[in-house]
C-alpha positions in Angstrom: -0.3 0.1 0.0 1.7 3.1 -1.3 -0.4 6.3 -1.2 -3.5 7.3 0.7 -5.8 7.0 -2.2 -4.8 3.1 -2.3 -5.9 3.4 1.8 -9.3 4.5 0.9 -9.8 2.4 -1.9 -8.6 -0.6 0.3 -10.4 0.3 3.7 -13.7 0.7 1.1 -13.4 -2.8 -0.1 -12.4 -4.3 3.7 -15.7 -2.4 4.8 -17.7 -4.2 2.0 -16.2 -7.6 3.1 -17.3 -7.3 6.7 -20.6 -6.2 5.6 -20.6 -9.5 3.8 -19.5 -11.3 6.9 -22.3 -9.4 8.9 -24.9 -10.6 6.2 -23.4 -13.9 6.1 -23.6 -14.6 10.0 -27.5 -13.0 10.0 -27.9 -15.8 7.4 -26.1 -18.9 9.5 -28.3 -18.0 12.5 -31.3 -18.2 10.6 -30.7 -21.5 9.5 -29.8 -23.2 12.5 -32.4 -21.4 14.8 -34.3 -24.4 14.7 -31.3 -27.2 15.1 -29.3 -25.5 17.6 -30.4 -22.2 19.2 -26.9 -22.6 21.4 -25.1 -22.0 17.9 -27.6 -19.7 16.5 -27.0 -17.5 19.7 -23.2 -17.8 18.6 -23.5 -16.7 15.3 -25.4 -13.6 16.4 -22.9 -12.8 18.8 -20.1 -12.8 15.9 -22.3 -10.8 13.7 -22.7 -8.3 16.1 -19.0 -7.8 16.9 -18.2 -7.9 12.8 -20.9 -5.0 12.8 -19.1 -3.0 15.4 -16.1 -3.7 13.2 -17.6 -2.1 10.4 -18.9 0.9 12.1 -15.1 1.1 13.2 -13.8 1.0 9.6 -16.9 3.1 8.4 -15.3 5.8 11.0 -12.2 5.9 9.4 -13.4 6.1 5.8 -15.0 9.2 7.3 -12.0 10.7 8.8 -10.5 10.7 5.5 -13.3 13.0 3.8 -15.0 9.8 2.3 -18.6 8.3 2.7 -19.3 5.1 4.8 -20.1 1.9 2.8 -23.5 -0.3 3.6 -23.4 -2.9 0.8 -21.8 -6.0 0.5 -20.1 -7.3 -2.7 -21.5 -8.9 -5.4 -19.4 -11.7 -4.8 -20.9 -12.3 -1.4 -24.6 -12.0 -2.5 -24.2 -14.6 -5.1 -22.6 -16.6 -2.4 -25.4 -16.4 -0.1 -27.6 -17.2 -2.6 -26.4 -20.4 -3.8 -26.2 -21.7 -0.2 -30.0 -20.6 -0.2 -30.1 -23.1 -3.0 -28.2 -25.6 -1.7 -30.5 -25.6 1.3 -33.5 -26.7 -0.6 -32.1 -29.7 -2.2 -30.1 -30.9 1.4 -31.0 -31.1 4.7 -30.8 -27.9 6.4 -30.2 -29.8 9.7 -26.9 -29.9 8.9 -25.0 -27.7 11.4 -21.7 -29.0 11.0 -21.4 -27.5 7.2 -22.6 -24.2 8.2 -19.7 -23.6 10.7 -17.3 -25.1 7.9 -19.0 -22.5 5.7 -18.8 -19.7 8.5 -14.9 -20.7 9.1 -14.2 -20.6 5.2 -15.4 -17.0 5.1 -13.7 -16.1 8.6 -10.2 -17.5 6.5 -11.0 -16.0 3.6 -11.7 -12.5 5.2 -8.1 -13.1 7.1 -6.5 -13.7 4.2 -7.6 -10.3 2.5 -6.6 -8.3 5.6 -3.0 -10.1 5.5 -2.8 -9.5 1.8 -3.9 -5.8 1.4 -2.8 -4.7 5.0 0.8 -5.5 5.0 2.4 -1.6 4.7 1.1 0.1 7.6 3.4 2.9 7.0 0.8 4.8 5.2 -1.9 4.2 8.0 -2.4 6.3 11.3 -2.3 4.6 14.3 -6.4 4.4 14.4 -6.7 2.8 11.5 -3.7 0.2 12.4 -5.6 -0.4 15.8 -9.2 -1.0 14.1 -7.7 -3.1 11.3 -5.8 -5.3 13.9 -8.9 -5.6 16.0 -10.7 -7.0 13.2 -8.1 -9.4 12.6 -7.9 -10.1 16.5 -12.1 -10.7 16.3 -12.1 -13.0 13.2 -9.0 -14.9 15.0 -11.4 -15.3 17.9 -14.4 -16.1 16.1 -12.5 -18.7 14.3 -11.3 -20.5 17.1 -15.3 -20.3 18.8 -16.2 -22.1 15.4 -14.0 -24.5 15.4 -14.5 -25.5 18.9 -18.2 -25.6 18.2 -17.3 -27.9 15.5 -15.2 -30.3 17.4 -18.5 -30.6 20.1 -21.0 -30.9 17.2 
């Protein structure tokens, strides 16, 4: 990352991907609510934490004079639609597959952050803190989900 305009663009992309995560956890909680209310609660808690990170990233965008982003990506929308179609043809009580999909999404988001935000020289301290906070949250969510998968 070499310029402020690159930082702006990448923060916008990050918040869009984080919005996908929020929407994914909403859908996951709905999907497992009848089979495993405890897991649904876990998904809602992760969703809430992720929403707080979205707000923090949007705050950083506003600090550099940009508008907040509330939309997700086309890729995320297509993925959620494919999962819905898959659910129509398979048993919806397979909570393990929902957890696996959530873990996969967390890893994808973490990989994106690691690949994109490796140069912190152009970022102010608060932006670095926000991004590192999101990374920590992703790692904690992944560990929590993996423990749920082991217990399932």
